[in-house]
Every structure is written in C-alpha cells, then in structure tokens.
C-alpha positions as CSV (number, residue, x, y, z in Angstrom):
1,X,-13.2,25.4,2.0
2,X,-15.1,24.2,-1.0
3,X,-14.9,20.5,-1.9
4,X,-13.0,21.5,-5.2
5,X,-10.6,23.6,-3.4
6,X,-10.0,20.9,-1.0
7,X,-9.1,18.3,-3.6
8,X,-6.6,20.9,-4.9
9,X,-5.4,21.6,-1.6
10,X,-4.8,18.0,-1.1
11,X,-1.9,18.2,-3.8
12,X,-0.6,21.6,-2.9
13,X,-0.1,21.1,0.7
14,X,2.6,18.6,0.4
15,X,4.0,20.3,-2.2
16,X,4.2,23.5,-0.3
17,X,5.4,21.2,2.7
18,X,8.3,20.1,0.8
19,X,9.6,23.6,-0.1
20,X,9.1,24.9,3.6
21,X,11.4,21.6,4.8
22,X,14.0,22.6,2.3
23,X,13.9,26.0,3.8
24,X,14.1,25.0,7.2
25,X,16.9,22.3,6.3
26,X,19.4,23.6,8.7
27,X,17.3,23.8,11.7
28,X,16.4,20.4,12.4
29,X,13.4,20.8,14.9
30,X,11.8,23.5,12.8
31,X,12.3,21.2,9.7
32,X,10.4,18.3,11.7
33,X,7.8,20.5,12.9
34,X,7.1,21.6,9.5
35,X,6.8,17.9,8.6
36,X,4.3,17.1,11.2
37,X,2.3,20.4,10.7
38,X,1.9,19.6,6.8
39,X,1.1,15.8,7.3
40,X,-2.0,17.1,9.8
41,X,-2.8,19.9,7.2
42,X,-3.2,17.3,4.6
43,X,-5.3,15.0,6.6
44,X,-7.6,18.1,7.4
45,X,-8.0,18.5,3.7
46,X,-8.9,14.8,3.0
47,X,-11.4,14.8,5.9
48,X,-13.2,17.8,4.7
49,X,-14.0,15.9,1.6
50,X,-15.6,13.0,3.1
51,X,-19.0,14.5,4.2
52,X,-19.9,15.6,0.7
53,X,-18.7,12.2,-0.7
54,X,-20.8,10.3,1.8
55,X,-23.8,12.5,0.9
56,X,-23.3,11.2,-2.9
57,X,-21.3,14.1,-4.1
58,X,-18.0,13.6,-6.4
59,X,-15.8,16.8,-6.1
60,X,-14.1,17.1,-9.5
61,X,-11.5,19.5,-10.9
62,X,-10.5,19.5,-14.6
63,X,-7.0,21.0,-14.7
64,X,-6.4,21.0,-18.6
65,X,-6.8,18.7,-21.7
66,X,-4.1,17.6,-23.7
67,X,-6.1,15.9,-26.7
68,X,-9.7,15.3,-27.1
69,X,-11.1,12.8,-24.3
70,X,-7.2,12.9,-22.7
71,X,-7.2,15.3,-20.1
72,X,-5.4,15.9,-16.5
73,X,-8.2,16.0,-14.0
74,X,-9.1,15.2,-10.4
75,X,-12.5,13.5,-9.1
76,X,-13.1,12.3,-5.8
77,X,-14.7,8.5,-5.5
78,X,-15.2,6.3,-3.0
79,X,-12.0,4.0,-3.4
80,X,-10.1,7.0,-4.2
81,X,-11.2,8.7,-1.1
82,X,-10.3,5.5,1.1
83,X,-6.7,5.3,-0.3
84,X,-6.4,9.3,0.4
85,X,-7.3,8.5,4.0
86,X,-5.2,5.8,4.6
87,X,-2.0,7.7,2.9
88,X,-2.7,11.2,4.8
89,X,-3.4,9.6,8.1
90,X,-0.6,7.0,8.1
91,X,1.7,10.0,7.0
92,X,1.3,11.7,10.2
93,X,2.5,8.4,12.3
94,X,5.4,7.7,9.9
95,X,6.7,11.1,10.0
96,X,6.5,10.6,13.8
97,X,8.2,7.3,13.5
98,X,11.0,8.8,11.2
99,X,11.9,11.6,13.8
100,X,12.8,8.8,16.2
101,X,14.4,6.6,13.7
102,X,16.5,9.2,11.6
103,X,17.9,10.8,15.0
104,X,18.2,7.4,16.8
105,X,20.5,6.0,13.7
106,X,22.2,9.4,13.1
107,X,21.1,9.1,9.6
108,X,22.7,11.6,6.8
109,X,20.8,13.6,4.4
110,X,17.7,13.8,6.6
111,X,16.3,17.1,4.9
112,X,16.3,15.5,1.6
113,X,14.5,12.4,3.2
114,X,11.7,14.6,4.3
115,X,11.4,16.8,1.2
116,X,11.1,13.3,-1.0
117,X,8.7,11.8,1.6
118,X,6.4,15.1,1.1
119,X,6.8,14.8,-2.8
120,X,5.7,11.1,-2.3
121,X,2.5,12.1,-0.6
122,X,1.8,14.7,-3.3
123,X,2.1,12.2,-6.0
124,X,0.0,9.9,-3.7
125,X,-3.1,12.1,-3.6
126,X,-2.9,12.8,-7.4
127,X,-3.0,9.0,-7.9
128,X,-6.0,8.8,-5.2
129,X,-7.8,11.5,-6.9
130,X,-7.3,11.0,-10.6
131,X,-10.4,11.4,-12.5
132,X,-9.1,9.2,-15.6
133,X,-6.4,6.4,-16.2
134,X,-4.3,9.2,-18.1
135,X,-3.8,11.4,-15.0
136,X,-3.5,8.4,-12.9
137,X,-0.4,7.3,-15.3
138,X,1.3,10.7,-14.8
139,X,1.1,10.8,-11.0
140,X,2.2,7.0,-10.9
141,X,5.3,7.6,-13.0
142,X,6.1,11.0,-10.7
143,X,5.7,8.6,-7.3
144,X,8.3,6.1,-8.9
145,X,10.7,9.0,-9.5
146,X,10.4,10.7,-6.1
147,X,10.8,7.6,-4.1
148,X,13.9,6.4,-5.9
149,X,16.2,8.8,-3.9
150,X,14.6,7.3,-0.6
151,X,15.2,3.8,-1.9
152,X,18.8,4.7,-2.5
153,X,19.3,6.9,0.7
154,X,22.2,4.9,2.4
155,X,24.4,5.8,-1.1
156,X,26.1,2.2,-0.7
157,X,26.7,0.1,-3.8
158,X,23.9,-2.2,-2.5
159,X,21.5,0.6,-2.3
160,X,22.1,1.8,-5.7
161,X,21.8,-1.9,-6.9
162,X,18.5,-1.7,-5.2
163,X,17.4,1.4,-6.5
164,X,18.3,0.3,-10.1
165,X,16.3,-2.9,-9.7
166,X,13.2,-0.5,-8.4
167,X,13.5,1.9,-11.1
168,X,14.0,-0.5,-13.7
169,X,11.4,-2.6,-12.8
170,X,8.7,0.1,-12.2
171,X,9.4,2.3,-14.9
172,X,10.0,-0.8,-17.5
173,X,6.5,-2.4,-16.8
174,X,4.6,1.3,-16.9
175,X,6.2,2.2,-20.1
176,X,6.2,-1.2,-22.1
177,X,2.7,-2.3,-20.6
178,X,0.6,0.3,-19.0
179,X,1.4,2.8,-21.6
180,X,0.2,1.0,-24.5
181,X,-2.7,-0.3,-22.6
182,X,-3.8,3.3,-22.0
183,X,-3.4,4.3,-25.5
184,X,-5.6,1.3,-26.8
185,X,-8.3,2.0,-24.4
186,X,-8.5,5.7,-25.6
187,X,-8.4,4.6,-28.8
188,X,-11.2,2.0,-28.3
189,X,-13.7,4.2,-26.1
190,X,-12.4,7.6,-26.9
191,X,-11.8,8.6,-23.0
192,X,-9.7,7.0,-20.1
193,X,-12.3,8.5,-17.5
194,X,-13.1,6.0,-14.8
195,X,-16.7,5.4,-15.2
196,X,-19.1,3.6,-13.0
197,X,-19.6,0.3,-15.1
198,X,-16.2,0.8,-17.2
199,X,-15.9,2.3,-20.6
200,X,-15.3,-1.0,-22.6
201,X,-18.6,-2.6,-22.6
202,X,-19.3,-4.3,-25.8
203,X,-16.0,-3.3,-27.3
204,X,-13.9,-6.4,-27.3
205,X,-14.2,-10.1,-27.3
206,X,-13.4,-12.2,-24.3
207,X,-9.9,-13.1,-25.6
208,X,-9.1,-9.4,-26.4
209,X,-10.6,-8.3,-23.1
210,X,-8.4,-10.8,-21.2
211,X,-5.3,-9.7,-23.2
212,X,-5.9,-5.9,-22.7
213,X,-6.4,-6.6,-18.8
214,X,-3.2,-8.4,-18.5
215,X,-1.3,-5.7,-20.2
216,X,-2.8,-3.3,-17.8
217,X,-2.3,-5.4,-14.5
218,X,1.4,-6.2,-15.5
219,X,1.9,-2.7,-16.4
220,X,0.9,-1.7,-12.7
221,X,4.2,-3.2,-11.5
222,X,3.8,-1.6,-8.0
223,X,1.2,-4.2,-7.6
224,X,4.3,-6.6,-7.2
225,X,2.5,-9.5,-9.1
226,X,5.0,-12.1,-9.9
227,X,7.4,-12.1,-11.9
228,X,7.5,-8.4,-11.8
229,X,7.9,-8.2,-7.8
230,X,11.6,-8.3,-7.6
231,X,11.8,-4.6,-6.9
232,X,10.1,-4.9,-3.7
233,X,12.6,-7.0,-1.8
234,X,15.3,-5.1,-3.7
235,X,14.1,-1.9,-2.2
236,X,14.5,-3.0,1.6
237,X,17.9,-1.7,1.5
238,X,16.2,1.6,2.3
239,X,15.8,3.0,6.0
240,X,12.9,1.4,7.5
241,X,10.7,4.5,7.4
242,X,11.3,4.3,3.3
243,X,10.1,0.4,3.8
244,X,7.0,1.5,5.6
245,X,6.2,4.1,2.9
246,X,6.6,1.3,0.0
247,X,5.0,-1.5,2.0
248,X,2.2,0.5,3.7
249,X,1.5,4.2,2.8
250,X,2.0,4.8,-0.8
251,X,3.7,2.7,-3.3
252,X,2.4,-0.6,-3.1
253,X,-1.0,0.8,-1.9
254,X,-1.1,2.9,-5.4
255,X,-0.6,-0.6,-7.1
256,X,-3.3,-2.5,-5.8
257,X,-5.5,0.6,-5.5
258,X,-4.9,1.0,-9.4
259,X,-5.6,-2.5,-10.2
260,X,-9.3,-2.5,-8.4
261,X,-9.9,1.0,-9.8
262,X,-9.1,-0.2,-13.6
263,X,-11.1,-3.4,-13.1
264,X,-14.2,-1.7,-11.4
265,X,-14.0,1.8,-13.4
266,X,-12.4,0.8,-16.6
267,X,-13.2,-2.6,-17.6
268,X,-16.3,-2.7,-15.7
269,X,-17.3,-6.0,-13.5
270,X,-20.3,-7.2,-15.3
271,X,-18.5,-6.4,-18.4
272,X,-15.3,-8.9,-17.3
273,X,-17.7,-11.3,-15.9
274,X,-20.0,-11.6,-18.8
275,X,-17.1,-11.9,-21.4
276,X,-17.0,-15.6,-21.5
277,X,-16.7,-18.9,-19.5
278,X,-15.3,-17.9,-16.0
279,X,-14.7,-14.2,-17.1
280,X,-12.0,-12.6,-18.6
281,X,-10.3,-11.8,-15.2
282,X,-10.3,-15.7,-14.2
283,X,-6.6,-16.2,-15.4
284,X,-5.8,-13.1,-12.7
285,X,-7.3,-15.2,-10.1
286,X,-4.9,-18.0,-10.6
287,X,-1.8,-15.8,-11.3
288,X,-2.9,-14.0,-8.3
289,X,-3.1,-17.3,-6.1
290,X,0.2,-18.4,-7.3
291,X,1.7,-15.1,-6.0
292,X,0.0,-15.5,-2.8
293,X,1.5,-19.1,-2.1
294,X,4.8,-18.5,-3.8
295,X,5.8,-15.7,-1.8
296,X,4.5,-16.9,1.5
297,X,6.7,-19.9,0.9
298,X,9.7,-17.7,0.5
299,X,8.7,-15.7,3.5
300,X,8.6,-18.9,5.4
301,X,12.3,-19.5,4.8
302,X,13.6,-16.0,5.1
303,X,16.0,-15.4,8.2
304,X,16.3,-11.4,7.5
305,X,13.3,-9.9,9.3
306,X,12.7,-7.1,6.6
307,X,13.0,-9.8,3.5
308,X,10.5,-11.8,5.3
309,X,8.3,-8.9,5.4
310,X,9.0,-8.0,2.2
311,X,7.7,-11.1,0.8
312,X,4.7,-11.1,3.1
313,X,3.6,-7.7,1.4
314,X,4.0,-9.4,-2.3
315,X,1.7,-12.3,-0.7
316,X,-0.8,-9.8,0.9
317,X,-1.0,-7.6,-2.2
318,X,-1.8,-10.6,-4.3
319,X,-4.8,-11.1,-1.7
320,X,-6.4,-7.9,-3.0
321,X,-5.8,-8.7,-6.7
322,X,-7.4,-12.2,-6.4
323,X,-10.3,-10.8,-4.5
324,X,-10.9,-8.2,-7.2
325,X,-10.4,-10.7,-10.2
326,X,-13.2,-12.8,-8.4
327,X,-15.5,-10.2,-9.4
328,X,-18.1,-11.2,-6.6
329,X,-19.6,-8.2,-4.8
330,X,-18.5,-9.6,-1.5
331,X,-14.9,-10.3,-2.5
332,X,-14.6,-7.0,-4.1
333,X,-15.7,-5.4,-0.7
334,X,-12.9,-7.5,1.1
335,X,-10.4,-6.1,-1.6
336,X,-11.1,-2.9,-0.4
337,X,-11.1,-3.5,3.3
338,X,-7.7,-5.3,2.7
339,X,-6.1,-2.3,1.4
340,X,-6.9,-0.7,4.8
341,X,-6.3,-3.7,6.7
342,X,-2.6,-4.2,5.2
343,X,-2.0,-0.7,5.4
344,X,-2.0,-0.6,9.2
345,X,-1.0,-3.7,9.9
346,X,1.9,-3.9,7.8
347,X,3.2,-0.4,8.9
348,X,3.3,-1.8,12.7
349,X,5.3,-4.5,11.7
350,X,7.9,-2.5,9.9
351,X,7.7,0.0,12.6
352,X,8.6,-2.8,15.0
353,X,11.6,-4.1,12.5
354,X,12.8,-0.6,12.6
355,X,12.7,-0.2,16.4
356,X,14.4,-3.4,16.8
357,X,17.3,-2.6,14.8
358,X,17.4,1.1,16.4
359,X,17.5,-0.4,19.9
360,X,19.2,-3.6,19.7
361,X,21.0,-3.5,16.3
362,X,19.2,-6.8,15.3
363,X,18.1,-7.7,11.9
364,X,17.6,-11.5,11.7
365,X,14.6,-13.9,12.9
366,X,17.2,-16.0,14.5
367,X,18.6,-13.2,16.9
368,X,15.0,-12.3,18.6
369,X,15.0,-14.8,21.3
370,X,13.6,-13.2,24.2
371,X,13.9,-9.6,23.0
372,X,10.1,-9.3,23.9
373,X,11.2,-9.0,27.6
374,X,13.3,-5.9,26.8
375,X,11.0,-4.5,24.2
376,X,7.5,-5.3,25.2
377,X,5.7,-2.5,23.5
378,X,7.5,-3.0,20.4
379,X,6.8,-6.8,20.2
380,X,3.4,-6.6,21.4
381,X,2.7,-4.3,18.6
382,X,4.4,-6.8,16.5
383,X,2.1,-9.5,17.5
384,X,-1.0,-7.6,16.7
385,X,0.2,-6.7,13.3
386,X,1.1,-10.4,12.8
387,X,-2.7,-11.4,13.7
388,X,-4.0,-9.3,11.1
389,X,-1.6,-10.5,8.4
390,X,-2.6,-13.9,9.5
391,X,-6.3,-12.8,9.7
392,X,-7.2,-13.7,13.1
393,X,-9.5,-11.5,15.6
394,X,-9.2,-9.1,17.1
395,X,-7.3,-7.5,14.0
396,X,-8.5,-5.8,10.8
397,X,-7.2,-8.6,8.6
398,X,-9.8,-10.9,10.2
399,X,-12.6,-8.8,8.4
400,X,-11.1,-8.4,5.2
401,X,-10.1,-12.1,4.9
402,X,-13.6,-13.0,5.9
403,X,-15.0,-11.1,3.1
404,X,-12.6,-12.3,0.8
405,X,-13.4,-16.1,1.8
406,X,-16.8,-15.3,1.5
407,X,-16.9,-13.9,-2.0
408,X,-14.9,-16.8,-2.9
409,X,-17.5,-19.2,-1.4
410,X,-20.2,-17.5,-3.1
411,X,-18.7,-17.3,-6.5
412,X,-18.2,-21.2,-5.9
413,X,-14.3,-20.6,-6.7
414,X,-12.9,-23.4,-5.0
415,X,-9.4,-22.9,-5.9
416,X,-9.4,-19.4,-4.4
417,X,-11.0,-20.8,-1.4
418,X,-8.1,-23.2,-1.1
419,X,-5.4,-20.5,-1.6
420,X,-6.8,-18.4,1.1
421,X,-7.1,-21.4,3.5
422,X,-3.5,-22.5,2.7
423,X,-2.0,-19.3,2.6
424,X,-3.5,-18.3,6.1
425,X,-1.5,-21.3,7.6
426,X,1.6,-20.4,5.9
427,X,1.0,-17.0,7.2
428,X,1.1,-18.2,10.7
429,X,3.9,-20.3,10.0
430,X,6.0,-17.4,9.4
431,X,4.8,-14.9,11.8
432,X,3.7,-17.1,15.0
433,X,7.3,-18.4,15.4
434,X,8.7,-14.8,15.6
435,X,6.2,-13.8,18.6
436,X,7.1,-17.1,20.2
437,X,10.8,-16.5,20.2
438,X,10.4,-13.1,21.5
439,X,8.1,-13.7,24.5
440,X,8.5,-17.3,25.2
441,X,12.4,-18.3,24.3
442,X,15.4,-17.4,26.7
443,X,17.6,-14.4,25.4
444,X,20.8,-15.9,23.9
445,X,24.0,-16.0,26.2
446,X,25.4,-13.0,24.6
447,X,22.4,-10.7,25.1
448,X,24.0,-8.9,28.0
449,X,26.7,-7.5,25.2
450,X,23.9,-5.5,23.8
451,X,21.8,-3.9,26.8
452,X,18.9,-2.3,25.1
453,X,15.4,-1.3,26.1
454,X,12.7,0.2,23.8
455,X,13.5,2.1,20.8
456,X,13.4,6.3,21.2
457,X,9.8,7.4,22.3
458,X,8.4,8.6,18.9
459,X,9.0,5.2,17.5
460,X,7.3,3.6,20.2
461,X,4.2,5.9,20.1
462,X,4.1,5.5,16.3
463,X,3.8,1.9,16.6
464,X,1.5,1.8,19.3
465,X,-0.9,4.0,17.4
466,X,-0.8,2.0,14.2
467,X,-1.2,-1.5,16.4
468,X,-4.1,0.4,18.2
469,X,-5.7,1.5,14.9
470,X,-5.4,-2.1,13.5
471,X,-7.5,-3.4,16.3
472,X,-9.9,-0.6,16.2
473,X,-10.7,-1.4,12.6
474,X,-11.5,-4.9,13.7
475,X,-14.4,-3.1,16.0
476,X,-15.2,-0.2,13.7
477,X,-15.2,-1.1,10.1
478,X,-17.6,1.4,9.1
479,X,-15.9,4.1,7.1
480,X,-14.1,1.7,4.7
481,X,-17.3,-0.7,4.5
482,X,-19.4,2.2,3.5
483,X,-16.7,3.5,0.8
484,X,-16.4,0.0,-0.5
485,X,-20.2,-0.5,-0.9
486,X,-20.6,3.0,-2.5
487,X,-18.0,2.1,-5.0
488,X,-20.1,-1.2,-5.9
489,X,-23.5,0.9,-6.0
490,X,-22.1,2.7,-8.7
491,X,-19.1,4.8,-7.7
C-alpha cells in the first residue's frame, strides 16, 4: 500500500468498521469480532506509514479546496504520527476491555456504543493527520459530536446533564474562540497550513500574538485548561470504557495534541520566544501551572475514584501545555513524551477503576481497603499507572517529567520547576494512599457480603497489557523520542 493510500485508509477503515458493526448488531460475537478486526486493521494502516516518515517522507493527500488557502487536506508529520500510533494501538486494548465491561455489567445499547467508538477513532485519525488548522477544526468538531452519545450512554438525567455540559463547553469554546482565531490566522497569513517554524512570523507584535494564542488555546477546550475544564469531570457519568476513551485515547489527547501542534506549526516556537520579554507564551505557563496545582488539590480531596482520576487528568494535561509553553527544546520533547506516557498510564487507571466497579461494585476510595488482596492483578496495574502519573520509575511518566523538568531548568523558569516538584508531591498524595489501602489495610468487616475476585478476563488482560506498556515505555522510549526530535528538527 502506498503511503498516500494508507493515510486515506486510516480514515476509511474505522468508518467501514462502524457500518459493519451496525450490520452485525444482532449478533454480539460477530459485532465484537468486527470491532477487534477493525481496530487491528487501523493500527496496521498507521504502522505502514512509520517507515516512510522516519526516512523523512511526509505523505500528503489534498481532498478539496474550499477557498484559496483554505482546503481539507491530510499530511503525516511526526507529532501527528505519534498521536495516531497511540490512538490506534489503544483502541485495540480498549475494545477488548469494552467486551468484558459491557457484557459484565449487562449494558444496553451496546451496538450504538461500538459504532460511536469506531466513528470517534475515524475523527481522531482526521485530527492526527490534518495538514492545516481548518481540517483539524472540522475533525475536532466531529469528534465532539460522535462522542456525545457515549457520554450520555446510560440515558439517565444525570447522564443527560453531563452530556449538556460536555457538548456546551466543547462546542462553545471552539465556536466562540477557535473559529475566530482560525479565520484571523487565515486572514493574516493567507493559509492555515501546519508549517515548520509557523506561519505568523513578523505579522503581529508581542501583545497581539499573545492574545491570538490565548484565543486559540482556549478555543481548544478539549485540553481542559481552567476555567474550561468542567466538561471533563461532568463526562464521568459515562461507562468506564468511554472514560478511558475521553482521558487516554482520543478526546483529551486531541486537545493537548492540538495545542502543541499550533504552538509548533502555526505560531512557531522561535516566533513566540522572540516576541518580547519572556515570550508571548509566558502567560500560558502561569495558567497551566495554576491548573496543574488546583486540579491536584481537588483530586486530593475527592473520594469518588473516577472523580479523582478526572481531576488528575486535568492536571496531567496542563503539564503538556506548560511544557510546550516553556518553548525550550527539552520541555517540548517532554510535552510530546507526556502525551504518550499519560495515555498508557491513565487508561490503565481507568481500566482498573472499571474492573473494581464490575467485580466489587465499589466506586469510592474509602471503600477500597484490602481490595488488592482479592484483585491483585487489577490493583498491581493500578499501582503502575499511579507511579507513571507521579513520575516515578520504572514507569513512562518518569521519562517525560524528567525532560519537562530539565527543560524548565534549562530555561531558568523557576516557577515552572516549583510547579513540577510541588505537583509531583500532590500526585503522590492522592495516588499512593489508594495503593496503600488496597494492599496494606485490612478489608472492611462487611467485605464478605460482596465476595468477588478479578473482573472478567478480557478486562484483566487489557489492563495488564497497558500496565506492561507503561513500563516498556520507560525502558524503550525510542520511537516517541525520535518523533519528538523530528518535530523539533523541522517537522
């Protein structure tokens, strides 16, 4: 398959899979087999692009031009390649996990669930391989719309309320902020193409550049930067596989990926750094630092496990944004690495939370005393995911945080250094007590009323795979590192 054909196939395969899932809806085994086959095929399409990219190629496909300088086009570059690899590989594991979860909890509307999942991955591939900001905007909006039925899956009033917050904030920020920013960029530069070095050099002064960056970053609401973060905890009403999709595979990763991409390929790192004292992105370091610490404090005080994980995600996403806004080469590498590290670590944590709910029907941290004795695989995987979020070896989060901290020190941005150190202590404060409770505190007296072991086997296999991948990324970070360096070398 030619690289250009593989780019188109990456969008077509999940769309075809969604159609086949709909046709197989009345045969659950066939429907889920189609889901897994589609996920594996998508990863195959993405992997075929990797050799050409690493050799310096940039496969591209122009679909059609709407106006001069405003076209729908696809192009593979290093950052998008990493995002596509993460999303396509984790879709396989998430699909396996979903089979165990949806059957184990006897969920309704399972066919619609798998269809929307496939459509979400098609939109994610479109975001990953967007050749310009206009194309990214279109797929970004599609992703919001096709994930809405997943957020409201249960159909309860609480689910509908969470869905309204989700839809309102994400569509509101993109329409009110990102769309005007896109139009203004097109007006200034005559293009929205993602270009190494950016397209805005010399076109705006310091204050104007900072304002346009703010409009763009806040328009990317999926990055969950405060105060536009409430959609993320509100969406926790969804089934756990959806939470995993939102937090690790597609939605929030689309947010921070888009922020890094516009900083590198639209505004330009050198352009932002040279725009004035401290750079035009200095305000973003402060806002992201506040988000990191504030979300960590909320997580520290949350007893509901999914709520704690949700605010942990808000905090971890802000690490990526802060590291990118530092504009230092090492911190930018750290930002890219953290997209991957967070994906594998956080999906492990949500998989564990879903396994706990499925097997033991427990949702609160205070209910987890001794649960590691009955669910050692699940809580062992949870411990690995927690180490990664804290930034301790041997988990991938250590590598990305090391680069971020090194970048902050190289830039002599001591506030960012303090934020990384302080938030790491807060991360330990809200994750380690869960691990301690699970393995070293005796079960509650009523534990015998709810006898349980591990969750269904597909769920345990999935969380074991993602936990193993989190450790593997610590020892073998070469692929994301190479892609990050290619991005800095000129995309």
